[in-house]
TORKOL-4160 file (C-alpha; in steps of 0.2 Angstrom, whole numbers, padded with zeros to 4 digits, m for minus):
139
<pt num="1" X="m0035" Y="0068" Z="0111"/>
<pt num="2" X="m0032" Y="0050" Z="0116"/>
<pt num="3" X="m0032" Y="0036" Z="0103"/>
<pt num="4" X="m0038" Y="0020" Z="0108"/>
<pt num="5" X="m0036" Y="0004" Z="0098"/>
<pt num="6" X="m0048" Y="m0011" Z="0101"/>
<pt num="7" X="m0046" Y="m0027" Z="0092"/>
<pt num="8" X="m0063" Y="m0034" Z="0087"/>
<pt num="9" X="m0057" Y="m0050" Z="0079"/>
<pt num="10" X="m0039" Y="m0058" Z="0079"/>
<pt num="11" X="m0036" Y="m0072" Z="0067"/>
<pt num="12" X="m0019" Y="m0081" Z="0065"/>
<pt num="13" X="m0017" Y="m0087" Z="0047"/>
<pt num="14" X="m0003" Y="m0099" Z="0046"/>
<pt num="15" X="m0005" Y="m0103" Z="0028"/>
<pt num="16" X="m0001" Y="m0085" Z="0023"/>
<pt num="17" X="0011" Y="m0082" Z="0038"/>
<pt num="18" X="0001" Y="m0067" Z="0045"/>
<pt num="19" X="m0011" Y="m0061" Z="0059"/>
<pt num="20" X="m0027" Y="m0053" Z="0053"/>
<pt num="21" X="m0036" Y="m0040" Z="0064"/>
<pt num="22" X="m0052" Y="m0031" Z="0063"/>
<pt num="23" X="m0048" Y="m0014" Z="0072"/>
<pt num="24" X="m0059" Y="m0001" Z="0080"/>
<pt num="25" X="m0050" Y="0015" Z="0083"/>
<pt num="26" X="m0057" Y="0028" Z="0094"/>
<pt num="27" X="m0050" Y="0045" Z="0092"/>
<pt num="28" X="m0059" Y="0058" Z="0103"/>
<pt num="29" X="m0057" Y="0076" Z="0096"/>
<pt num="30" X="m0048" Y="0071" Z="0080"/>
<pt num="31" X="m0056" Y="0068" Z="0063"/>
<pt num="32" X="m0046" Y="0053" Z="0060"/>
<pt num="33" X="m0028" Y="0045" Z="0063"/>
<pt num="34" X="m0014" Y="0043" Z="0050"/>
<pt num="35" X="m0009" Y="0026" Z="0046"/>
<pt num="36" X="0008" Y="0029" Z="0050"/>
<pt num="37" X="0003" Y="0033" Z="0068"/>
<pt num="38" X="m0008" Y="0018" Z="0069"/>
<pt num="39" X="0006" Y="0007" Z="0063"/>
<pt num="40" X="0017" Y="0013" Z="0077"/>
<pt num="41" X="0003" Y="0011" Z="0090"/>
<pt num="42" X="m0001" Y="m0007" Z="0085"/>
<pt num="43" X="0017" Y="m0011" Z="0084"/>
<pt num="44" X="0020" Y="m0005" Z="0102"/>
<pt num="45" X="0004" Y="m0014" Z="0108"/>
<pt num="46" X="0007" Y="m0031" Z="0101"/>
<pt num="47" X="0026" Y="m0030" Z="0100"/>
<pt num="48" X="0027" Y="m0033" Z="0081"/>
<pt num="49" X="0038" Y="m0026" Z="0068"/>
<pt num="50" X="0031" Y="m0009" Z="0061"/>
<pt num="51" X="0037" Y="m0013" Z="0043"/>
<pt num="52" X="0028" Y="m0029" Z="0042"/>
<pt num="53" X="0011" Y="m0021" Z="0047"/>
<pt num="54" X="m0001" Y="m0017" Z="0033"/>
<pt num="55" X="m0017" Y="m0006" Z="0036"/>
<pt num="56" X="m0031" Y="m0004" Z="0024"/>
<pt num="57" X="m0050" Y="m0001" Z="0022"/>
<pt num="58" X="m0052" Y="0012" Z="0036"/>
<pt num="59" X="m0069" Y="0020" Z="0037"/>
<pt num="60" X="m0074" Y="0034" Z="0049"/>
<pt num="61" X="m0091" Y="0031" Z="0057"/>
<pt num="62" X="m0104" Y="0044" Z="0055"/>
<pt num="63" X="m0102" Y="0058" Z="0068"/>
<pt num="64" X="m0083" Y="0054" Z="0069"/>
<pt num="65" X="m0073" Y="0048" Z="0085"/>
<pt num="66" X="m0072" Y="0030" Z="0078"/>
<pt num="67" X="m0065" Y="0022" Z="0063"/>
<pt num="68" X="m0065" Y="0004" Z="0058"/>
<pt num="69" X="m0052" Y="m0005" Z="0047"/>
<pt num="70" X="m0041" Y="m0020" Z="0044"/>
<pt num="71" X="m0023" Y="m0024" Z="0049"/>
<pt num="72" X="m0012" Y="m0038" Z="0043"/>
<pt num="73" X="0004" Y="m0042" Z="0052"/>
<pt num="74" X="0016" Y="m0053" Z="0043"/>
<pt num="75" X="0029" Y="m0064" Z="0051"/>
<pt num="76" X="0043" Y="m0057" Z="0041"/>
<pt num="77" X="0046" Y="m0045" Z="0026"/>
<pt num="78" X="0049" Y="m0060" Z="0015"/>
<pt num="79" X="0031" Y="m0065" Z="0017"/>
<pt num="80" X="0024" Y="m0047" Z="0015"/>
<pt num="81" X="0032" Y="m0046" Z="m0002"/>
<pt num="82" X="0026" Y="m0063" Z="m0007"/>
<pt num="83" X="0008" Y="m0062" Z="m0003"/>
<pt num="84" X="0003" Y="m0043" Z="m0003"/>
<pt num="85" X="m0004" Y="m0036" Z="m0019"/>
<pt num="86" X="0008" Y="m0024" Z="m0028"/>
<pt num="87" X="m0003" Y="m0008" Z="m0025"/>
<pt num="88" X="m0002" Y="m0010" Z="m0007"/>
<pt num="89" X="0017" Y="m0013" Z="m0008"/>
<pt num="90" X="0018" Y="0003" Z="m0017"/>
<pt num="91" X="0009" Y="0012" Z="m0004"/>
<pt num="92" X="0021" Y="0005" Z="0009"/>
<pt num="93" X="0036" Y="0010" Z="m0001"/>
<pt num="94" X="0042" Y="m0008" Z="m0003"/>
<pt num="95" X="0040" Y="m0007" Z="m0022"/>
<pt num="96" X="0044" Y="0010" Z="m0030"/>
<pt num="97" X="0030" Y="0020" Z="m0038"/>
<pt num="98" X="0027" Y="0019" Z="m0057"/>
<pt num="99" X="0037" Y="0031" Z="m0066"/>
<pt num="100" X="0026" Y="0036" Z="m0081"/>
<pt num="101" X="0011" Y="0045" Z="m0076"/>
<pt num="102" X="m0006" Y="0045" Z="m0086"/>
<pt num="103" X="m0003" Y="0061" Z="m0094"/>
<pt num="104" X="0015" Y="0057" Z="m0100"/>
<pt num="105" X="0009" Y="0041" Z="m0107"/>
<pt num="106" X="m0005" Y="0049" Z="m0117"/>
<pt num="107" X="0007" Y="0062" Z="m0124"/>
<pt num="108" X="0020" Y="0048" Z="m0129"/>
<pt num="109" X="0005" Y="0039" Z="m0137"/>
<pt num="110" X="0001" Y="0055" Z="m0147"/>
<pt num="111" X="0019" Y="0057" Z="m0152"/>
<pt num="112" X="0020" Y="0039" Z="m0159"/>
<pt num="113" X="0004" Y="0041" Z="m0169"/>
<pt num="114" X="0011" Y="0058" Z="m0177"/>
<pt num="115" X="0028" Y="0051" Z="m0181"/>
<pt num="116" X="0034" Y="0040" Z="m0195"/>
<pt num="117" X="0049" Y="0029" Z="m0200"/>
<pt num="118" X="0065" Y="0032" Z="m0191"/>
<pt num="119" X="0058" Y="0046" Z="m0180"/>
<pt num="120" X="0045" Y="0034" Z="m0174"/>
<pt num="121" X="0058" Y="0021" Z="m0169"/>
<pt num="122" X="0067" Y="0035" Z="m0159"/>
<pt num="123" X="0051" Y="0039" Z="m0150"/>
<pt num="124" X="0047" Y="0021" Z="m0146"/>
<pt num="125" X="0064" Y="0019" Z="m0139"/>
<pt num="126" X="0061" Y="0032" Z="m0126"/>
<pt num="127" X="0045" Y="0023" Z="m0120"/>
<pt num="128" X="0047" Y="0013" Z="m0103"/>
<pt num="129" X="0035" Y="m0001" Z="m0101"/>
<pt num="130" X="0035" Y="m0009" Z="m0083"/>
<pt num="131" X="0035" Y="m0028" Z="m0084"/>
<pt num="132" X="0033" Y="m0041" Z="m0071"/>
<pt num="133" X="0051" Y="m0044" Z="m0071"/>
<pt num="134" X="0054" Y="m0025" Z="m0067"/>
<pt num="135" X="0042" Y="m0027" Z="m0052"/>
<pt num="136" X="0051" Y="m0043" Z="m0046"/>
<pt num="137" X="0068" Y="m0034" Z="m0047"/>
<pt num="138" X="0061" Y="m0020" Z="m0037"/>
<pt num="139" X="0055" Y="m0031" Z="m0023"/>
């Protein structure tokens, strides 16, 4: 039940103010390891801030016991927000998740098509469209 982290490749990217790692995670007796646990283990091993660590692209090897993935450790939260894509920031909880879901958007679209005149303006007023400015404010 031990979890061993082996760094296959460590690269310091000074332009993007981060360290890039290719990780091999050995997990005997477990199907895989949660990213939350991995983030804590990496932060303890390298003495980094856990909130500045981004993990992605983990694949479990055939037969289990080993996973391979990528880790990015930013120098500060400011660089994390500046350089990471929005979908990864949403996963980390830095940017809030989008409010309208796919089904509610489609229902609203159907309501707009059915309504006319003043009623249509009321329905349009209830619609919330997420803009780039909203994302920047959330960051």
